[in-house]
Each structure stands twice: as C-alpha cells, then as structure tokens.
C-alpha positions as CSV (number, residue, x, y, z in Angstrom):
1,M,-44.5,-40.8,150.3
2,P,-44.3,-37.5,152.3
3,G,-42.2,-34.6,151.3
4,H,-40.7,-33.9,147.8
5,T,-41.0,-36.8,145.4
6,R,-40.7,-37.4,141.7
7,L,-44.0,-39.3,141.6
8,P,-46.6,-37.3,139.7
9,G,-49.5,-36.4,141.8
10,Y,-52.1,-37.5,139.2
11,V,-51.1,-41.2,139.6
12,R,-51.1,-41.3,143.4
13,G,-53.7,-43.7,144.7
14,H,-54.6,-45.0,141.3
15,A,-54.2,-48.6,140.1
16,G,-51.9,-49.4,137.2
17,V,-50.2,-52.5,135.7
18,V,-46.5,-53.1,136.0
19,D,-45.2,-53.8,132.4
20,I,-41.4,-53.8,133.0
21,V,-39.1,-54.0,136.0
22,Q,-35.9,-52.1,135.3
23,P,-32.5,-52.3,137.1
24,A,-32.0,-50.4,140.4
25,H,-31.1,-46.7,140.3
26,V,-30.2,-44.2,143.0
27,L,-33.4,-42.8,144.6
28,P,-33.1,-39.0,144.0
29,D,-35.5,-38.3,146.9
30,T,-33.1,-39.5,149.5
31,N,-29.8,-38.8,147.7
32,A,-30.6,-35.1,147.3
33,H,-31.0,-34.8,151.0
34,F,-27.8,-36.7,151.9
35,K,-29.7,-39.6,153.3
36,G,-28.0,-42.2,151.1
37,E,-28.3,-43.4,147.6
38,N,-31.0,-46.0,148.5
39,P,-30.9,-47.8,145.1
40,Q,-34.3,-49.1,144.1
41,Y,-35.8,-51.0,141.1
42,V,-37.7,-48.8,138.7
43,Y,-41.0,-50.0,137.4
44,S,-42.7,-49.0,134.1
45,V,-46.4,-48.8,135.2
46,R,-49.2,-48.5,132.7
47,F,-52.3,-46.5,133.6
48,D,-55.6,-46.2,131.8
49,S,-56.7,-42.6,131.3
50,H,-60.2,-43.4,132.6
51,E,-58.6,-44.7,135.9
52,L,-56.8,-41.4,136.3
53,W,-59.3,-38.8,135.0
54,G,-62.6,-40.5,134.9
55,T,-64.9,-41.9,132.2
56,G,-65.1,-38.6,130.4
57,A,-61.4,-38.5,129.6
58,E,-60.0,-39.3,126.1
59,S,-59.1,-42.9,125.9
60,F,-55.4,-43.6,126.1
61,T,-52.7,-45.3,128.2
62,L,-50.0,-43.6,130.1
63,V,-46.7,-45.2,131.2
64,V,-45.0,-43.7,134.3
65,E,-41.5,-44.8,135.5
66,M,-41.8,-45.3,139.3
67,Y,-39.3,-46.2,142.0
68,E,-40.2,-49.2,144.1
69,S,-41.0,-47.2,147.2
70,Y,-43.7,-45.3,145.3
71,L,-45.7,-48.5,144.7
72,E,-48.4,-50.0,146.9
73,T,-49.9,-53.4,146.6
74,V,-53.5,-53.6,145.3
75,S,-55.5,-56.4,146.8
C-alpha cells in the first residue's frame, strides 16, 4: 500500500498465517486524510521469526494486527 500506513515494514512481503478475523474497524489510513472511514476487517496474522529475519534469528512467533487491505493472497 503506497503512502503512510500502519503496517510494519518488516512484515511486508512475508508470508504469515491468519489466526483470527476480528470485526471491522475504521481504516485510519483513509480516515486521517478525509477519504472516508473505509471500515475493514482486522486480521491477527502470525509470523515465524525465521520468515521475517532469516534462519539466524531467535525462534519465536509474532502476531500482527492487519487491516484487510494490507493482506495479499499467497498462492
């Protein structure tokens, strides 16, 4: 997503697993610029540390709350 976003840069382009789909919330990215509330579902996405930072990273999982428009389908 171009421009300012609340999606952390370190998860962009990495594969994760959706654990929970939460109710829709106002998308701050559009609402702050007076482009409408654009409510979207929020997803709790789990990432493996090795997916994000490589095989030398400490082993843990990270859960990031992501708006629907931040997600891409992995084939």
